C-alpha positions as CSV (number, residue, x, y, z in Angstrom):
1,M,-36.8,35.9,12.7
2,S,-33.1,36.9,12.4
3,G,-32.8,36.3,16.2
4,V,-32.1,32.7,15.5
5,L,-28.8,33.7,14.0
6,R,-27.8,35.4,17.3
7,S,-28.3,32.2,19.3
8,P,-25.1,30.9,21.1
9,R,-25.0,27.9,18.6
10,W,-25.1,30.2,15.6
11,L,-22.7,32.7,17.0
12,L,-20.2,29.9,17.6
13,G,-20.8,28.8,14.0
14,H,-20.2,32.3,12.7
15,V,-16.8,32.5,14.5
16,L,-15.7,29.0,13.3
17,V,-16.6,29.6,9.7
18,V,-14.9,33.0,9.7
19,A,-11.8,31.6,11.3
20,I,-11.7,28.6,8.9
21,C,-12.1,30.9,5.9
22,V,-9.5,33.3,7.1
23,G,-7.1,30.4,7.6
24,F,-7.8,29.2,4.1
25,V,-7.2,32.6,2.6
26,N,-3.9,33.0,4.6
27,L,-2.8,29.6,3.3
28,G,-3.6,30.8,-0.2
29,F,-1.5,33.9,0.2
30,W,1.3,31.8,1.7
31,Q,1.4,29.7,-1.5
32,V,1.4,33.0,-3.5
33,R,4.5,34.1,-1.5
34,R,6.1,30.8,-2.1
35,L,5.4,31.1,-5.8
36,E,7.1,34.5,-5.8
37,D,10.1,33.1,-4.0
38,R,10.3,30.2,-6.5
39,R,10.1,32.7,-9.5
40,L,12.9,34.7,-7.9
41,Q,15.0,31.6,-7.4
42,N,14.4,30.6,-11.0
43,I,15.7,34.1,-12.2
44,V,18.8,33.8,-10.0
45,M,19.4,30.2,-11.3
46,A,18.9,31.2,-14.9
47,N,21.4,34.1,-14.5
48,R,24.0,31.9,-12.9
49,L,23.6,29.1,-15.5
50,N,24.1,31.7,-18.2
51,T,27.4,33.0,-16.8
52,P,30.6,32.3,-18.6
53,P,32.5,29.2,-17.2
54,T,35.2,30.0,-14.7
55,S,37.9,27.9,-13.2
56,V,36.6,26.2,-10.1
57,S,39.6,27.2,-8.1
58,E,39.0,30.9,-9.0
59,L,35.3,30.6,-8.1
60,V,36.1,29.1,-4.7
61,A,38.8,31.7,-4.0
62,G,36.5,34.6,-5.1
63,A,33.6,33.4,-3.0
64,G,35.4,33.4,0.3
65,L,33.0,32.2,3.0
66,D,29.9,32.8,0.7
67,I,30.1,29.4,-0.9
68,D,26.3,29.3,-1.4
69,S,26.7,32.0,-4.0
70,L,28.4,29.6,-6.3
71,E,25.5,27.2,-6.8
72,F,24.5,26.8,-10.4
73,R,27.5,28.8,-11.8
74,N,29.3,27.4,-14.8
75,A,32.7,26.0,-13.8
76,T,35.7,24.3,-15.4
77,A,38.3,22.1,-13.9
78,T,41.4,20.5,-15.2
79,G,43.2,17.5,-13.6
80,M,43.3,13.8,-13.4
81,F,40.6,11.4,-12.2
82,D,41.3,9.1,-9.3
83,A,38.8,6.3,-10.0
84,E,40.0,4.3,-7.0
85,E,38.3,6.9,-4.8
86,E,35.0,6.7,-6.7
87,V,31.7,6.7,-4.8
88,L,28.1,5.9,-5.9
89,V,25.1,8.0,-5.0
90,R,22.0,5.9,-4.4
91,S,18.4,6.3,-5.6
92,Q,19.0,8.1,-8.8
93,V,16.6,7.7,-11.7
94,H,17.0,8.3,-15.5
95,Q,14.0,8.0,-17.8
96,G,12.2,5.8,-15.3
97,S,15.2,3.4,-14.7
98,A,16.8,3.2,-11.2
99,G,20.6,3.5,-10.9
100,W,23.4,5.5,-9.4
101,H,25.2,8.8,-9.9
102,V,29.0,8.3,-10.1
103,L,31.2,10.7,-8.1
104,T,34.8,10.7,-9.0
105,P,37.5,13.0,-7.5
106,L,39.4,15.1,-10.0
107,V,42.9,15.9,-8.7
108,L,43.8,19.5,-9.6
109,G,47.3,20.8,-10.3
110,D,47.7,22.2,-6.8
111,G,47.0,18.8,-5.2
112,R,43.5,19.5,-4.1
113,A,40.5,17.7,-5.6
114,V,37.0,18.5,-6.7
115,M,34.3,15.9,-6.8
116,I,32.8,15.4,-10.2
117,N,29.3,14.0,-10.7
118,R,30.0,12.2,-13.9
119,G,26.3,11.1,-14.3
120,W,24.0,8.1,-14.1
121,V,24.8,4.5,-14.5
122,P,22.3,1.6,-14.3
123,L,21.6,-0.3,-11.0
124,E,23.8,-3.3,-12.0
125,M,26.9,-1.2,-11.9
126,D,27.0,-1.3,-8.1
127,S,30.7,-1.5,-7.4
128,V,33.5,0.9,-7.9
129,P,35.3,1.8,-10.0
130,V,32.3,1.4,-12.4
131,P,32.8,-0.3,-15.8
132,A,32.0,3.1,-17.3
133,A,35.5,4.2,-16.5
134,A,36.6,7.8,-16.0
135,P,39.0,8.9,-18.8
136,S,42.7,8.6,-17.9
137,G,45.3,11.3,-18.2
138,Q,44.7,15.0,-17.8
139,V,41.2,16.0,-18.7
140,S,39.2,19.2,-18.7
141,I,35.7,19.1,-17.3
142,R,32.9,21.6,-17.7
143,G,29.7,21.7,-15.8
144,W,27.7,23.5,-13.1
145,V,28.4,23.9,-9.5
146,S,26.4,22.1,-6.8
147,L,26.6,22.3,-3.0
148,T,27.2,19.7,-0.4
149,R,24.0,18.0,0.9
150,L,23.7,17.8,4.7
151,R,21.7,15.1,6.4
152,R,18.2,16.3,7.3
153,S,16.7,15.6,10.6
154,G,15.6,12.0,10.6
155,G,17.5,11.3,7.4
156,A,19.7,8.2,6.8
157,L,22.9,8.2,8.8
158,E,25.9,7.0,6.9
159,P,27.9,4.2,8.7
160,D,31.4,4.6,9.8
161,G,34.3,3.4,7.8
162,R,35.0,3.6,4.1
163,L,31.9,4.1,1.9
164,T,31.4,3.1,-1.7
165,Q,27.7,4.0,-1.7
166,I,26.1,7.1,-0.2
167,A,22.7,8.6,0.1
168,R,23.7,12.2,-0.7
169,V,26.7,14.2,-1.7
170,D,28.0,15.1,1.7
171,L,31.5,16.4,1.0
172,A,32.5,16.6,4.7
173,R,31.7,12.9,5.0
174,L,33.6,12.1,1.8
175,Q,36.6,14.1,3.0
176,E,37.0,11.5,5.8
177,Q,38.0,8.8,3.3
178,I,39.5,10.7,0.4
179,P,43.3,11.5,0.6
180,Y,43.0,15.0,-1.0
181,D,41.7,18.3,0.3
182,L,38.3,18.5,-1.3
183,L,36.9,21.8,-2.5
184,P,33.7,22.8,-0.7
185,I,31.6,22.4,-3.8
186,Y,31.3,19.8,-6.5
187,I,30.7,19.9,-10.3
188,V,27.9,18.2,-12.2
189,A,29.5,17.5,-15.5
190,D,27.9,18.6,-18.8
191,P,27.4,16.0,-21.5
192,S,30.5,15.1,-23.4
193,G,29.3,12.1,-25.4
194,E,26.5,9.5,-25.6
195,S,28.2,6.7,-23.6
196,L,27.7,6.0,-19.9
197,P,27.7,7.7,-17.4
198,I,24.8,9.9,-18.6
199,P,25.2,13.4,-17.1
200,P,22.1,14.8,-15.3
201,D,19.9,17.4,-17.1
202,R,20.6,21.0,-16.2
203,P,18.1,22.5,-13.7
204,D,14.8,23.5,-15.2
205,V,14.5,27.3,-14.7
206,S,10.9,27.4,-15.9
207,D,9.5,25.0,-13.2
208,E,7.4,27.1,-10.8
209,G,6.2,24.1,-8.8
210,P,2.6,23.5,-7.6
211,H,2.3,26.7,-5.6
212,L,-0.2,28.5,-8.0
213,T,-2.4,25.4,-8.0
214,Y,-2.3,25.1,-4.3
215,A,-3.1,28.8,-3.9
216,I,-6.1,28.5,-6.1
217,E,-7.3,25.5,-4.2
218,W,-7.0,27.3,-0.8
219,F,-8.9,30.3,-2.1
220,S,-11.5,28.0,-3.6
221,F,-12.0,26.3,-0.2
222,A,-12.6,29.7,1.4
223,L,-15.1,30.7,-1.3
224,I,-16.9,27.3,-1.1
225,G,-17.1,27.6,2.7
226,L,-18.6,31.1,2.6
227,V,-21.1,30.2,-0.2
228,G,-22.1,27.0,1.6
229,Y,-22.6,28.8,4.9
230,F,-24.7,31.5,3.2
231,F,-27.1,28.8,1.9
232,L,-27.1,27.2,5.4
233,I,-28.1,30.6,6.9
234,R,-30.8,31.2,4.3
235,R,-32.3,27.8,5.0
236,A,-32.3,28.5,8.8
237,V,-33.9,31.9,8.3
238,R,-36.6,30.3,6.1
239,R,-37.3,27.6,8.7
240,S,-37.5,30.2,11.5
241,A,-39.9,32.3,9.5
242,F,-42.0,29.3,8.7
243,F,-42.4,28.3,12.3
244,D,-42.9,31.9,13.4
245,R,-46.1,31.9,11.3
246,G,-47.5,28.7,12.7
247,G,-45.9,26.0,10.7
248,G,-45.2,22.7,12.4
249,P,-43.6,19.3,12.0
250,G,-44.8,17.4,8.9
251,Q,-45.5,20.6,6.9
252,T,-43.2,21.7,4.2
253,V,-41.6,25.1,4.0
254,D,-43.0,27.1,1.1
255,D,-40.7,29.8,-0.3
256,G,-43.6,31.9,-1.3
257,D,-45.1,31.7,2.2
258,V,-41.8,32.5,3.8
259,A,-41.4,35.5,1.5
260,K,-44.8,36.8,2.6
261,S,-44.0,36.3,6.2
262,V,-40.7,38.2,5.8
263,Q,-42.7,41.1,4.4
C-alpha cells in the first residue's frame, strides 16, 4: 500500500514540497533577521537623537571620514541664510497634501555653508525663493543631521545646469551650483514656530516595519504546505488501499473499509 508513495511521481512531489517548505522557512528567518537589524537601527537612532546638540562644524571635524556616524545626531548651526541659492525637493507630503521641502544654505562664520531643510511648503510654492522666506540676519538653527542621498540605479538623473527643483538631497550635485563649500551633511530643522515651512517630524524610533508580519506569513505558508501535503498523502494511501482490496471506478472509498484493509 505505501509503495504508491515511492513511485517516481510521488518521490518528485516529496522533494518539491520539502524544497518549497524549506524555502518558505528560510524566508521567514530572513525576515526575522531583518527585524533584528531594524530594532538595532532603532536603538542606534534613538541614542543619537537623544545626544546633546553639538555645533555642526565640530561634528564634521570630529567624524573625520566616518561621516555616516553623524546621521540623526542633534546639531546646531549659526550663520546667515542665502535664500537666492534655495532649492526645492520634489514629492514631499504633509498630512496627505503634496508639496516641497525647502533647502536653504546657511553660511557659517568660516565661509562654508550647511544646507538646511527648513521644511514643507505646499505645491503652489514652486519657485525660489519661496514666499515662506528664510529669516534675515544671523540666526541659530537646531535640528538633526541627515546624509546626502545618492541616485539609485535606475533613479531619476538630474539635468545639467542650475537646478531649482531636485528629486533628492544630493549634496555633491548641489555643490556644482552653490558658491560656498558645502559641509558633507545637512540639517533637518526642528520646529521653531507654526508658520510655513513646516519642519518634518523626527524619525520614528518605534517603527519596526512589516518584517514580523512577513516572517509569520512565510512560516504559515510552510505549515500550510506541510499540512496540505499530509492530507494529500493520506488520501492517496486510502485510495491505494481501497483499490488493493478490489475496489473499482464508480465505487466510493469507505474510511472504515480502508481502515480494515490497513489492518
